[in-house]
C-alpha positions as CSV (number, residue, x, y, z in Angstrom):
1,M,31.7,64.3,118.9
2,A,28.4,64.0,116.9
3,N,25.9,66.8,117.2
4,S,22.0,66.2,117.4
5,N,19.0,68.1,117.8
6,Q,17.6,66.3,120.7
7,G,18.1,66.8,124.3
8,Q,19.4,69.8,125.8
9,D,22.4,70.7,127.5
10,V,23.1,69.9,131.3
11,D,25.7,71.4,133.6
12,I,28.1,68.7,135.0
13,L,29.7,70.3,138.0
14,V,32.6,69.0,140.0
15,T,32.0,70.4,143.5
16,S,32.0,69.5,147.1
17,R,28.6,68.6,148.5
18,V,29.7,70.3,151.8
19,E,28.9,73.5,149.7
20,A,25.8,71.9,147.8
21,D,23.8,75.1,147.6
22,E,23.6,76.8,144.2
23,S,26.5,79.2,145.1
24,A,29.0,76.3,145.1
25,P,31.8,76.8,143.0
26,L,32.4,75.2,139.6
27,L,35.7,73.2,140.0
28,G,36.2,72.4,136.4
29,Y,34.0,71.8,133.7
30,R,30.8,71.8,131.5
31,S,29.8,69.1,129.5
32,G,26.9,68.4,127.5
33,S,24.4,65.6,127.5
34,P,24.4,63.0,125.2
35,A,22.2,64.4,122.8
36,N,23.9,67.9,122.3
37,A,27.2,67.5,124.1
38,T,29.6,70.3,124.3
39,R,33.3,70.0,125.4
40,P,34.5,71.1,128.7
41,E,35.5,74.8,129.0
42,T,39.3,75.2,129.3
43,P,40.4,76.2,132.8
44,Q,42.0,79.6,132.7
45,R,45.4,80.1,133.9
46,D,44.9,83.7,135.1
47,D,44.4,83.7,139.0
48,W,43.6,80.1,139.2
49,K,43.5,78.6,142.7
50,P,42.0,75.6,143.7
51,S,38.3,75.8,144.6
52,P,36.8,74.4,147.8
53,G,36.3,70.9,147.6
54,F,39.1,70.5,145.0
55,W,41.4,68.5,147.6
56,W,38.5,66.0,148.7
57,I,38.4,65.5,144.8
58,E,42.0,64.9,144.5
59,T,41.8,62.5,147.5
60,A,39.4,60.4,145.7
61,L,41.2,60.4,142.4
62,W,44.6,59.9,144.1
63,A,43.4,56.9,146.1
64,N,42.5,55.2,142.4
65,V,45.9,56.3,141.2
66,F,47.7,54.5,144.2
67,L,45.7,51.4,143.6
68,S,46.7,51.4,139.9
69,G,50.5,51.5,141.1
70,F,50.0,49.1,143.8
71,D,47.8,46.4,141.7
72,G,50.5,46.4,138.8
73,T,53.4,45.7,141.1
74,I,51.7,43.3,143.6
75,T,50.8,40.9,140.8
76,A,54.3,41.4,139.1
77,S,56.1,40.3,142.1
78,T,53.8,37.4,143.1
79,Y,52.2,35.9,140.0
80,A,55.0,33.0,139.8
81,A,53.8,32.0,143.4
82,I,50.1,32.3,142.8
83,S,50.4,30.4,139.3
84,S,52.3,27.8,141.1
85,D,49.8,27.5,143.8
86,F,47.4,26.3,141.0
87,G,49.8,24.2,139.2
88,A,49.8,26.5,136.2
89,A,53.1,28.5,136.2
90,N,53.7,27.7,132.5
91,N,50.5,29.9,131.8
92,A,51.4,32.5,134.4
93,S,51.2,35.4,131.9
94,W,47.4,35.2,131.7
95,L,47.4,36.5,135.5
96,T,48.8,39.6,134.0
97,T,47.6,39.6,130.4
98,S,43.6,38.8,131.4
99,Y,43.8,42.1,133.3
100,L,45.5,44.0,130.5
101,V,43.3,42.9,127.9
102,T,40.1,44.3,129.2
103,Y,42.0,47.2,130.7
104,T,43.5,48.0,127.2
105,A,40.3,47.6,125.1
106,F,37.8,49.6,127.4
107,Q,40.3,52.1,128.8
108,P,39.7,54.5,125.6
109,L,35.7,54.2,126.5
110,Y,36.0,55.8,129.6
111,G,37.2,59.1,128.0
112,R,34.2,58.7,125.5
113,F,31.8,57.7,128.3
114,S,32.8,60.6,130.5
115,D,32.1,63.1,127.6
116,L,28.4,61.7,127.2
117,F,27.5,60.6,130.6
118,G,29.7,62.9,132.8
119,R,32.8,62.1,134.8
120,R,31.3,61.0,138.0
121,V,29.4,58.0,136.1
122,C,32.6,56.6,135.0
123,F,34.2,57.3,138.1
124,F,31.9,54.8,139.8
125,I,31.8,52.4,137.0
126,S,35.7,51.9,137.1
127,T,35.8,51.9,141.0
128,I,32.8,49.5,141.6
129,T,34.0,47.1,138.9
130,F,37.4,47.1,140.2
131,I,36.1,46.3,143.5
132,L,34.0,43.6,142.1
133,G,37.1,42.1,140.3
134,C,39.7,42.2,143.4
135,F,37.0,40.6,145.6
136,G,36.5,37.8,143.0
137,C,40.2,37.2,142.6
138,S,40.5,36.8,146.4
139,V,37.8,34.1,146.4
140,A,38.9,32.3,143.2
141,Q,39.2,28.4,143.4
142,S,40.9,27.9,140.0
143,M,43.3,29.5,137.8
144,T,40.7,30.1,135.2
145,Q,38.4,31.9,137.7
146,L,41.2,34.0,138.9
147,D,41.9,34.8,135.3
148,L,38.4,36.1,134.5
149,M,38.1,38.0,137.8
150,R,41.4,39.7,136.6
151,A,39.8,40.7,133.4
152,V,36.7,42.1,135.4
153,A,39.4,44.2,137.5
154,G,41.1,45.4,134.4
155,F,37.7,46.5,133.1
156,G,37.5,48.8,136.0
157,G,41.1,49.3,136.3
158,G,41.1,50.8,132.9
159,G,39.4,53.9,134.5
160,L,41.3,54.2,137.5
161,I,44.1,56.5,136.2
162,T,42.5,57.5,133.2
163,M,39.7,59.3,134.9
164,A,41.8,60.9,137.3
165,T,43.9,62.4,134.5
166,I,40.6,63.5,132.5
167,I,39.0,65.1,135.7
168,N,42.4,66.9,136.5
169,S,42.7,68.2,132.9
170,D,39.2,69.6,133.4
171,M,39.8,71.3,136.6
172,I,43.5,72.5,136.2
173,P,44.9,74.7,133.6
174,F,47.6,72.9,131.3
175,E,50.5,75.1,132.4
176,Q,49.8,74.4,136.2
177,R,49.3,70.5,135.7
178,G,52.9,69.5,135.8
179,L,52.8,70.1,139.7
180,Y,49.7,68.1,140.1
181,Q,50.9,65.4,137.7
182,A,53.9,65.3,140.0
183,M,51.8,64.6,142.9
184,Q,49.9,62.0,140.9
185,N,53.5,60.4,140.2
186,V,54.2,60.2,143.8
187,L,50.9,58.5,144.7
188,F,51.3,56.0,141.9
189,G,55.1,55.4,142.7
190,F,54.2,55.0,146.5
191,G,51.7,52.3,145.1
192,T,54.3,50.6,143.1
193,V,56.7,50.4,145.9
194,L,54.2,49.2,148.5
195,G,52.8,46.6,146.0
196,A,56.3,45.4,145.0
197,S,57.9,45.4,148.4
198,L,54.8,43.9,150.4
199,G,53.4,41.6,147.8
200,G,55.7,38.7,148.6
201,V,55.3,39.4,152.5
202,I,51.8,39.2,152.1
203,V,51.9,35.7,150.3
204,D,54.5,34.1,152.6
205,G,52.5,35.5,155.7
206,I,48.7,35.4,155.5
207,G,48.3,34.2,151.9
208,W,48.1,35.5,148.3
209,R,44.5,36.1,148.4
210,W,45.2,39.1,150.6
211,C,46.9,40.7,148.0
212,F,43.5,41.2,146.3
213,L,41.3,41.3,149.1
214,L,43.3,44.6,150.6
215,Q,42.7,46.5,147.8
216,V,38.9,46.5,148.5
217,P,38.6,48.8,151.4
218,V,40.8,51.3,149.6
219,S,38.8,51.2,146.5
220,I,35.6,51.3,148.8
221,F,37.0,54.6,150.5
222,A,37.5,56.2,147.1
223,L,33.9,55.4,146.2
224,I,32.5,56.8,149.3
225,V,34.7,60.1,149.0
226,G,34.0,60.3,145.4
227,Y,30.1,59.8,146.0
228,H,30.2,63.1,148.1
229,V,32.4,65.3,146.0
230,L,31.6,64.4,142.3
231,A,28.4,65.7,141.1
232,S,27.2,65.4,137.6
233,S,24.3,64.6,135.7
234,G,23.8,62.2,132.8
235,P,21.2,60.5,130.8
236,T,17.9,60.5,132.7
237,T,15.5,58.7,130.0
238,G,15.8,55.7,127.9
239,N,15.9,57.5,124.7
240,Q,19.0,59.6,126.2
241,L,20.6,56.4,127.2
242,R,20.3,54.8,123.6
243,L,21.5,57.7,122.1
244,A,24.6,57.8,124.1
245,L,25.2,54.1,123.4
246,G,24.9,54.9,120.0
247,H,27.8,57.2,119.9
248,L,30.3,54.6,121.5
249,D,32.3,52.3,119.3
250,L,31.3,48.9,121.1
251,P,31.9,46.8,117.9
252,G,35.4,48.0,117.8
253,A,36.2,47.3,121.6
254,L,34.7,43.9,121.1
255,L,37.0,43.4,118.0
256,L,40.0,44.5,119.9
257,V,39.5,42.3,122.7
258,L,38.9,39.4,120.8
259,A,42.1,40.1,118.4
260,L,44.2,40.4,121.6
261,V,42.8,37.3,123.2
262,A,43.4,35.4,119.8
263,Q,46.8,36.7,119.6
264,L,47.6,35.6,123.4
265,V,46.1,32.1,122.7
266,G,48.6,31.5,119.9
267,L,51.7,33.4,121.6
268,S,51.1,31.6,124.9
269,L,50.4,28.1,123.3
270,G,52.8,28.1,120.7
271,G,56.1,26.0,121.7
272,N,54.6,25.6,125.2
273,E,51.4,23.2,124.9
274,Y,51.4,22.6,121.2
275,V,54.0,23.0,118.5
276,W,54.3,26.2,116.4
277,D,52.9,24.8,113.6
278,S,49.8,23.3,115.2
279,G,46.5,24.0,113.6
280,L,45.3,25.8,116.9
281,V,48.4,27.9,117.2
282,V,48.4,29.0,113.5
283,G,44.4,29.3,113.6
284,A,44.5,31.6,116.5
285,L,47.3,33.9,115.1
286,A,45.5,34.1,111.7
287,L,42.3,34.9,113.4
288,S,43.9,37.5,115.4
289,I,45.2,39.2,112.2
290,V,42.0,39.0,110.5
291,L,40.2,40.7,113.8
292,L,43.0,43.3,113.9
293,A,42.3,44.3,110.2
294,A,38.7,44.1,110.9
295,F,39.2,46.5,113.9
296,L,41.1,49.1,111.8
297,L,38.3,49.0,109.2
298,V,35.6,49.6,111.8
299,E,37.8,52.4,113.3
300,A,38.3,54.1,109.8
301,K,34.5,53.8,108.9
302,T,32.6,53.9,112.3
303,M,30.1,57.0,112.7
304,A,30.7,56.5,116.5
305,M,33.5,57.6,118.7
306,P,36.4,55.0,117.7
307,I,38.5,53.4,120.3
308,I,41.6,54.7,118.6
309,P,40.8,57.9,116.5
310,L,43.2,57.1,113.3
311,R,43.3,60.8,112.7
312,M,45.2,61.1,115.8
313,L,48.0,59.1,114.2
314,R,48.4,61.2,111.2
315,G,51.7,63.0,110.6
316,W,55.1,62.0,112.0
317,Q,55.1,63.5,115.1
318,P,52.0,61.6,116.4
319,I,53.3,58.4,115.2
320,A,56.9,59.2,116.4
321,V,55.2,59.7,119.9
322,Q,53.3,56.7,119.9
323,L,55.7,54.3,118.4
324,T,58.0,55.5,121.5
325,N,54.9,54.9,123.6
326,V,54.2,51.4,122.6
327,F,58.0,50.0,122.8
328,V,58.4,51.7,126.3
329,G,55.2,49.6,127.3
330,M,56.8,46.4,125.9
331,S,60.0,47.0,127.3
332,S,59.0,48.2,131.0
333,Y,56.5,45.7,131.6
334,A,58.3,42.8,130.1
335,Y,61.1,43.8,132.4
336,L,58.6,44.2,135.7
337,F,57.3,40.8,134.8
338,M,60.3,38.9,134.4
339,M,62.6,40.3,137.2
340,P,60.6,38.7,140.2
341,L,60.7,35.4,138.3
342,Y,64.5,35.8,138.4
343,F,64.9,36.4,141.9
344,Q,62.7,33.4,142.7
345,A,63.7,30.9,140.1
346,V,67.3,31.7,139.2
347,C,68.4,33.2,142.7
348,G,66.2,30.9,144.8
349,D,64.5,34.0,146.8
350,S,61.3,33.3,148.6
351,P,58.3,35.6,147.3
352,S,58.8,37.8,150.3
353,A,62.6,38.2,149.7
354,A,62.0,38.7,146.0
355,G,59.4,41.5,146.9
356,M,61.7,43.2,149.2
357,R,64.7,43.5,146.6
358,L,62.0,45.2,144.4
359,M,61.5,47.9,146.9
360,V,64.4,50.4,146.3
361,P,64.2,49.9,142.6
362,S,60.7,50.6,142.7
363,M,61.3,54.1,144.6
364,A,63.2,55.1,141.6
365,T,60.0,54.9,139.8
366,L,58.5,57.4,142.1
367,V,61.7,59.8,141.8
368,G,61.6,59.7,138.1
369,G,57.7,60.6,138.2
370,I,58.6,63.5,140.5
371,I,61.4,64.5,138.4
372,A,59.3,64.6,135.2
373,G,56.3,66.5,137.0
374,V,58.9,69.1,138.2
375,M,60.5,69.5,134.9
376,M,57.4,69.9,133.1
377,Q,56.2,72.4,135.5
378,R,59.4,74.6,134.9
379,G,59.1,74.5,131.1
380,I,61.7,71.9,130.3
381,Q,61.2,70.7,126.9
382,L,59.2,67.2,127.0
383,R,61.5,65.6,124.2
384,H,64.5,65.9,126.6
385,N,62.4,63.8,129.5
386,V,61.5,61.3,127.0
387,R,65.2,60.8,125.6
388,N,66.7,60.5,128.9
389,G,64.0,58.3,130.2
390,T,64.1,55.9,127.3
391,A,67.9,55.8,127.6
392,L,67.8,54.8,131.1
393,I,65.3,52.1,130.3
394,L,67.6,50.8,127.7
395,V,70.7,50.8,130.4
396,G,68.6,49.0,132.7
397,N,67.3,46.2,130.5
398,I,71.2,45.6,129.1
399,L,72.2,45.5,132.8
400,A,69.5,42.7,133.3
401,C,71.0,40.9,130.5
402,M,74.4,40.7,132.6
403,M,72.9,39.3,136.0
404,E,74.1,35.8,136.9
405,T,72.8,33.0,138.7
406,A,74.9,33.7,141.9
407,G,75.6,37.5,141.4
408,N,76.5,40.0,143.9
409,R,73.3,41.3,145.6
410,W,74.3,45.0,146.0
411,M,75.3,45.1,142.4
412,E,72.0,43.7,141.2
413,L,70.3,46.3,143.3
414,M,72.0,49.0,141.7
415,Y,71.4,47.3,138.0
416,L,67.6,47.6,138.8
417,I,67.5,51.6,139.5
418,P,68.1,52.9,136.0
419,A,65.2,50.8,134.3
420,N,62.9,51.9,137.0
421,L,64.0,55.5,137.1
422,G,63.7,55.7,133.4
423,V,59.9,54.4,133.3
424,G,59.1,57.1,136.1
425,L,60.6,59.8,134.0
426,T,59.3,58.9,130.5
427,N,55.6,57.7,131.0
428,P,54.1,61.1,132.0
429,S,56.5,63.0,129.6
430,V,55.2,60.9,126.5
431,L,51.5,61.5,127.8
432,F,51.8,65.0,127.9
433,S,54.0,64.9,124.7
434,S,50.9,63.4,122.9
435,V,48.4,65.7,124.7
436,S,50.3,68.9,123.6
437,L,49.7,68.0,120.0
438,F,46.2,68.5,120.1
439,D,43.6,71.0,121.1
440,Y,42.1,71.2,124.6
441,Q,38.6,69.7,123.3
442,E,40.6,66.4,122.5
443,Q,42.6,65.9,125.5
444,A,40.4,63.2,127.1
445,V,40.4,61.2,124.2
446,A,44.2,61.8,123.2
447,T,45.0,60.8,127.1
448,S,43.1,57.5,126.9
449,T,44.6,56.7,123.4
450,V,48.1,57.0,125.0
451,Y,47.2,54.6,127.7
452,L,45.7,52.2,125.4
453,I,48.5,52.1,123.2
454,R,51.1,51.7,126.1
455,S,48.6,49.0,127.4
456,M,48.9,47.0,124.0
457,G,52.7,47.2,124.3
458,S,52.5,46.0,127.8
459,I,50.5,43.1,126.6
460,Y,53.1,42.3,124.0
461,G,56.1,42.6,126.3
462,V,54.6,40.2,128.7
463,T,53.4,37.6,126.3
464,V,56.5,37.4,124.1
465,T,58.9,37.2,126.9
466,S,57.0,34.8,128.7
467,A,56.7,32.6,125.4
468,I,60.5,33.0,125.1
469,V,61.0,31.4,128.6
470,Q,58.6,28.8,128.4
471,N,59.8,27.7,124.9
472,L,63.5,27.6,126.2
473,L,62.6,25.8,129.2
474,A,60.4,23.1,127.2
475,A,63.3,22.7,124.8
476,R,66.1,22.3,127.2
477,L,64.7,20.9,130.6
478,P,65.2,17.4,129.3
479,E,69.0,18.0,128.9
480,A,69.2,20.0,132.1
481,L,67.5,17.1,134.1
482,G,69.7,14.3,132.5
483,P,68.9,10.9,133.7
484,E,66.3,12.2,135.9
485,A,64.1,13.7,133.2
486,T,60.8,12.4,133.1
487,D,57.8,14.0,131.3
488,E,56.1,14.0,134.7
489,L,59.0,16.0,136.1
490,I,59.4,18.1,133.4
491,E,55.7,19.2,133.2
492,K,55.8,19.6,137.2
493,L,58.7,21.9,136.9
494,R,57.2,24.2,134.2
495,K,54.0,24.5,136.3
496,S,55.5,25.3,139.4
497,I,58.6,27.1,140.7
498,F,58.2,25.4,143.9
499,A,59.2,22.0,142.4
500,L,62.6,23.2,142.2
501,E,63.0,22.4,145.9
502,E,62.4,19.0,145.4
503,L,65.5,18.4,143.3
504,P,68.8,17.2,144.1
505,P,71.4,20.1,144.7
506,A,73.2,19.6,141.5
507,T,70.0,19.2,139.1
508,K,68.6,22.1,141.1
509,M,71.5,24.5,140.0
510,A,71.4,23.1,136.5
511,V,67.7,24.0,136.2
512,R,68.2,27.4,137.9
513,A,70.9,28.2,135.3
514,L,68.4,27.0,132.4
515,Y,66.1,29.5,133.8
516,G,68.8,32.3,133.9
517,D,69.7,31.7,130.2
518,A,65.8,31.8,129.4
519,L,65.4,35.1,131.2
520,K,68.6,36.4,129.8
521,M,66.9,35.8,126.3
522,A,64.0,37.5,127.6
523,F,65.9,40.6,128.6
524,I,67.8,40.8,125.5
525,A,64.3,40.8,123.7
526,S,63.2,43.6,126.2
527,S,66.3,45.7,125.6
528,G,65.5,45.5,121.9
529,C,62.3,47.0,122.7
530,A,63.9,49.5,124.8
531,L,66.3,50.5,122.0
532,L,63.5,51.2,119.5
533,A,61.9,53.3,121.9
534,F,65.1,55.6,122.4
535,A,65.4,55.7,118.7
536,F,61.9,56.8,118.0
537,S,62.3,59.4,120.9
538,W,64.9,61.5,119.0
539,A,62.0,62.1,116.4
540,H,60.1,63.9,118.9
541,R,59.9,67.6,118.3
542,T,57.5,68.5,121.1
543,E,58.3,71.8,122.7
544,A,57.6,72.7,126.6
545,M,54.1,72.4,127.8
546,Q,52.0,74.9,126.1
547,R,48.2,75.7,126.0
548,K,46.3,74.3,123.2
549,G,43.1,75.3,122.1
């Protein structure tokens, strides 16, 4: 963080307003003003105990962590039905990727913003923006409006789990954090279970708009609790605000957003709406390369705080951890995105039935997160968690390739458990593997970098596998439909999975089989990403959790 002679240090206190007098205990950290910032002081392990007000802070943070898990799986289990309602199933990936693009690009800024303005301000920004985005989704009248509001929600969603992790890093000694990380994993896992199981039920029962609207009261609850328990000070003058903004890599964030959008446009349109060698597709992909190159140049040269500090990618260990991270993001999110489509398009399940079939596997993610937290608390070497977790993700993706159009439901249920268990075990372990490589003063930036790179992997996983499915459908639907094939029917089937029910039984089975073949190719691609994650996990040399700094 750049130094300056302007301004003066301010105390940022995380404390309960119930004890708002001057003797109220400081629950974790001291940070400077934007003008002359100092890093949070390292929480000491000796005789550390949660201070009064600690659990109220955790309540606010964990409410947001729960929403982060809930939002991720409720859209994964309902996106096919939502996009079909708008006649845009062939572009359904944008419902997820529009959220992930803003989530990815602006997530690291929360770590930077929180160092400059204080944790309280960033907590409010993320929570309020997420509320606005969810409410906007609930009243959207077109797929374009829905995608735009998902992007707004992504801007806020990027800070939900990031701020929870950063604030806990300030309050809890590194050696003690495994237990609280396990608790955070429980809430995140509980959110994923409810999102996966209730999403389809909500769609079939009261409509998909309630998938977003029901998140608003929980966010408001977190906002109210956070208002009363998170106390901090930030810039109070225009000069301080301008100085703080000068420390932020806003050009880098903008370039990253534009580069990712250009890539998504090229990948989603190629073979779907336009041929791959069309000027629009080639131009979008070429533009994305130029923008990514410009982004890396900005990151290398900027005097502000970079989105991705390239110094954190120097040396084989940080690179190996982040390569594992990005391929885990690609494989796990591609798997999560494609599995509900398999249930609905191949097996013929309703959205509610597809959601309920995800319930038990989603609980495996929760169990994996608990296991990871307990093992970290007991000092188990992190590399073992990562290797075991990526191995389970690989096994789960391979099993998905073996699923048939009319397979055994109980066997398929068992097939879904390894990948979900592996995700729960791997993600927190990769996070702490990266964090443990850097000093305490850099942990906020290291945390946001891990989430950013993982989210970029998620974007690529969803986009690439969706492109695989849509390209195969576009190429082979005329053959599957036979004499009934018309341009109008082909377009209708690609834009809505509900159109399958209008086909004669024999034709319907042929189209479902085609969906099965397309999804098998998508699962093969996600298995390749899982294999790369597993391979890079063997390069990890991170030992058990140890204090840094």
